[in-house]
N, C-alpha and C positions, 0 to 999 in steps of 0.2 A: 640438262641440255646446255645450260649456260656455262657451267663449270667444266664440262667435258669429262666428268668422272663417272665411271660405271658403278652403279649401286643397284641394290635390290629394292624394289618398291613393295613394301609390306602391307600398307593399309591407307586407304583414303579416309581422311579425318572429317570430311564433310563441312569444312570451314574454309574461309579465305578464297572462295570462288571468284575468279576474275578473268579478264581477257588481256592478252598482250596485243596491243593495237598500234597501227601506224596512224598518226594524227597530224592534221594540218589546220591552218587557220580557216575559220568558217567561210571567209570570202576568197579563199585561194582557188584559182582556176585549174584545179587538179582533180581528176576523176579516178585515177588508178595509180597504184604504187610504182609502176614502171615509168610514169611521168616524172618521178623524182630523180631520174638519172641526172647526175651532175649537181644535185642539191645537197645541202648540209642536213644531216639527220642526227639529232642528239638522242642518246639513250644510255641507260645503265646496263643494258643487255646486249653487249657488243657482238658476242659470238652468234647468238640467235638472229640478231638483226643482219649481220653480214651474210649469213646463209640464206635468209629470206630474200634479200635484195639480189643476191647472186642468182637465185632461182627465177627471179623476174628479169634477169639480164639488165639490171640497173646498176650503174657504177656510181655509188653515192660517196660523199665525203663524210665519214663517220666522225661524230663528236662524242667521245666517251665522257660521261658525266655520272655523278651520283647526287642524290638529293632531289630537290624539286625540279624535275625535268620540264614540267608544264610551262614554266615561265620563260624558258630559254628562247622561244620564238619571239616573244615580246621584247626580250633584251637584245635581239638581233644576233644571237649566238647560232641559231639554227633556222632552217626553213620548215622542218618537220621534226616530229619526235616519235619514238617508239617507247611506250610505257604501259604499265599495268593499269587497267581500268576496272573499277568495281561498279559504282553507281553512275558515273559520268558527270557528277556535279562539279568536280574540279575542272573538267574539260569545259563545261558551260561557263564557269566563272572566268576562264581564260580565253573564251571565244574560240574554242577549237572544236573540231569534229573528227569523228573516226573515218579514216579513209578505207582501212581494211584491217581485219583481224588476222593476226599471225597464228594465234592459238588460244585455247581455253585451258585454264589451270586451276588447281586447288591445292590446299596444304595436304601433303602426304607424309607418312612415316617411311623413312628409308633406312636401309641397313648396309653396312660395309660387307662387301662380298666375302672378305676373309673371315667374317664372323657369322656366316650363314648357318652354321650348325650350333650356334650359341643357345644354350637353354635359357640364359638370362634374357636374351633378345626375344625369344619366343614367349617368355612370361610377360614381358613388357607389352608385346603385341596383343596378347590375350586380354590383358587388363584394359588397354585402350580400346580394343574391339568391343568389350562389354559396355563401355561408356558410349561409344559411337552408336551402337545398336539401340541402346536405351534412349538416346536422344531422338531417334527416328521412330520409336514405337511408344504407344500407350497401352496400358492394360485396361481392357473393357470388360465389365461385368454386367450381366443382365439375367433376368428371369424370362423364360419363354415356355408357352404351352408345349408339352412333349410332342404333340402332333405337328408342331411347327418347327421342331428342332432341325430336321434335315434342311429345310428352307433357310433357317438362320445360319446353319453351318456353311451354306453356299455363300452367304453374305460375309461371314467371318470365318474363313478357313483356318486362320491363325498362322503362326510361324511354322509350326509342324502340324499341330491339330489342336482344337480347343479342349479345355478341361470341362467336363460335364458332371455335375453333381445332382443327386436326387434332392427334392424338397419334401417337406412334410406332406404337402398335397401331391399325391402320385401323378396327378395330371400335369404337373409343372416340373421344370428342372432349372438349375442355375448354371450359367456358362461363364467361364473366364477365358479370355482370348487376347492375344497380342494383335493390335491393329496399327498400321502405319499412321503416325500422328496427323499427317496431312489429310487423311481420309476420315478422321474420326467423326466429324459432324455429319457427313454424308451417310456413313455407316449407321450412326445412331438414328437418323431419320428413317432409313430403310428398315431397321429393326423394329422401330416403333410402328411402322406401317403394317407389319405382319403380326403385331400383337405382343411384342416384347415390352416388359415393364422393369422398373427399378434399374434403369440403364445408367451405369456409373463409369466415369473415366478416372483412372489413376495414373499419374506420371511415374515412369520407371527411371530410377537414377543409375542403376547398374544391372548387368545381367550376364549370364554365361549360357550360350546356346550351343 
C-alpha cells in the first residue's frame, strides 16, 4: 500500500504482527482523528497516512520522517504521529496514546506479478509454507481404548485425519495427529478425561501437507 506497487501476496508468515496507528500525547484534548485538521503529523508512511486523513476530511500538515518517529512530538516537530505499534511499550515510554488504528498488518511473502508463473517462486513458497505450518502445529501421540476412538477423533480430527495404529492389546490403539500448538494443553486434558494415556507432544520443524 505504501509503495503503491501491485504485487501478488503469496503467504502470510505469521510474524511481525502490528498495527499502524495514529498517536497523540496522553494529555492531548483530542478524541478523534478528524480533530487533527490543521495539525502536524509525522510518519514514515506518507501515502497511507495521506489517504487515511483524506477519508476523514482532515487537512493535515504531513511531516515525512524515518527512524524514531515516537520522539518527534517531544521534540516539537509534530503534534501527532502515525507509526507501527507492536506492544505499545515505546508509546508508554514517550507518554503517547493510540487515537485510532489505521490498519493491522503482518509480514507476508510477496511476488512480482511478472514472475507469477515462476517455478522457482513456487518452490520457495512451498518451502516457507512448510515451516509456517510447522510452527503452528504440534504432533500429538496417545494411546486410547478402541471403544473411545471415535470420541477421541472428535477431539483431535487432525489436519486431514489422524493416523491410527493397532497395539499388541487389541482393546487399545495408538493415534498420531497434528494439533494446533495453541490448543495442545486443552486437547491433552480432554483426551486424558476420556481415558487416553501416554500422551506425548512433539514439535514439528518442517512439513509438507
